[in-house]
C-alpha positions as CSV (number, residue, x, y, z in Angstrom):
1,M,40.3,-127.7,-59.4
2,P,43.1,-127.9,-56.8
3,I,42.1,-127.5,-53.2
4,S,44.2,-125.2,-51.1
5,T,45.3,-126.7,-47.8
6,L,44.1,-123.4,-46.2
7,T,40.5,-123.8,-47.4
8,A,38.1,-124.0,-44.5
9,P,36.2,-127.2,-44.1
10,N,32.8,-125.4,-44.2
11,T,33.7,-123.9,-47.6
12,L,34.6,-127.4,-48.9
13,R,31.4,-128.8,-47.5
14,S,29.2,-126.1,-49.0
15,N,30.9,-126.6,-52.4
16,G,30.1,-130.4,-52.2
17,L,33.8,-131.3,-52.3
18,M,33.9,-133.2,-49.0
19,T,30.5,-134.9,-49.2
20,A,30.7,-137.1,-52.2
21,G,29.7,-140.6,-51.2
22,L,29.1,-139.8,-47.5
23,P,25.8,-140.8,-45.8
24,G,23.2,-138.2,-44.9
25,W,23.9,-138.2,-41.2
26,V,27.4,-137.0,-41.9
27,T,26.5,-134.4,-44.5
28,G,23.3,-133.0,-42.8
29,S,23.1,-129.6,-41.2
30,R,25.0,-129.2,-38.0
31,P,23.9,-127.1,-35.0
32,Q,26.0,-124.2,-33.7
33,P,28.5,-124.9,-31.0
34,G,26.8,-125.2,-27.6
35,V,23.5,-126.2,-29.1
36,C,21.9,-129.7,-29.0
37,R,18.7,-128.7,-30.9
38,A,18.3,-125.3,-32.5
39,F,15.2,-123.2,-31.5
40,E,14.1,-123.0,-35.2
41,E,14.2,-126.8,-35.5
42,A,12.2,-127.3,-32.3
43,A,9.7,-124.5,-32.8
44,G,8.7,-126.1,-36.2
45,T,7.2,-129.0,-34.2
46,W,5.1,-126.8,-31.9
47,P,1.8,-125.1,-32.3
48,E,1.9,-121.4,-33.2
49,I,3.5,-119.2,-30.5
50,R,0.9,-116.5,-29.8
51,G,2.9,-114.6,-27.2
52,N,6.4,-113.1,-27.2
53,R,8.4,-115.4,-29.6
54,G,11.6,-113.7,-28.6
55,L,11.1,-114.5,-24.9
56,V,10.3,-118.1,-25.8
57,E,13.5,-118.3,-27.9
58,Q,15.6,-116.7,-25.1
59,I,14.3,-119.2,-22.5
60,W,14.9,-122.1,-25.0
61,N,18.4,-121.0,-25.7
62,E,19.2,-120.6,-22.0
63,N,17.9,-124.1,-21.2
64,E,19.6,-125.5,-24.3
65,G,23.0,-124.2,-23.1
66,L,22.5,-126.0,-19.8
67,A,21.6,-129.2,-21.5
68,N,24.8,-129.0,-23.6
69,L,26.9,-128.2,-20.6
70,F,25.5,-131.2,-18.7
71,I,26.2,-133.5,-21.6
72,W,29.9,-132.3,-21.9
73,H,30.3,-132.6,-18.1
74,V,29.1,-136.2,-18.2
75,L,31.4,-137.0,-21.1
76,L,34.5,-135.4,-19.6
77,S,34.0,-136.1,-15.9
78,D,35.8,-138.9,-14.1
79,V,32.8,-139.7,-12.0
80,P,31.5,-143.3,-12.6
81,V,27.9,-143.5,-13.9
82,E,26.7,-145.3,-10.8
83,R,27.5,-142.2,-8.7
84,W,25.6,-139.5,-10.8
85,W,22.5,-139.5,-8.7
86,G,23.2,-141.5,-5.6
C-alpha cells in the first residue's frame, strides 16, 4: 500500500506503519501538548477520590501546565544553571 506524503504521522502510527522495529519508549502513548503527566495516568496510582473528582482534575491540570511551562523556560532560557536559585 503506497503511503501518501500528506498522511498525518498520527495516522501512520495508529496503523503501525511507522513503528515496525522501534523500541517501546518511542512507540508508547504520548501526552497531549503542554502536559508532562496526564491526570488519568496519575490518578491511577492514587487511592479512590471520594470528593469532587472534577475539582481535583482541574487543580492537577493547572499545576501540570505550570510544570510544563517551567521545563520549557529552563530549556529555552539563556540563564546559566548556577543562577537559577541564587
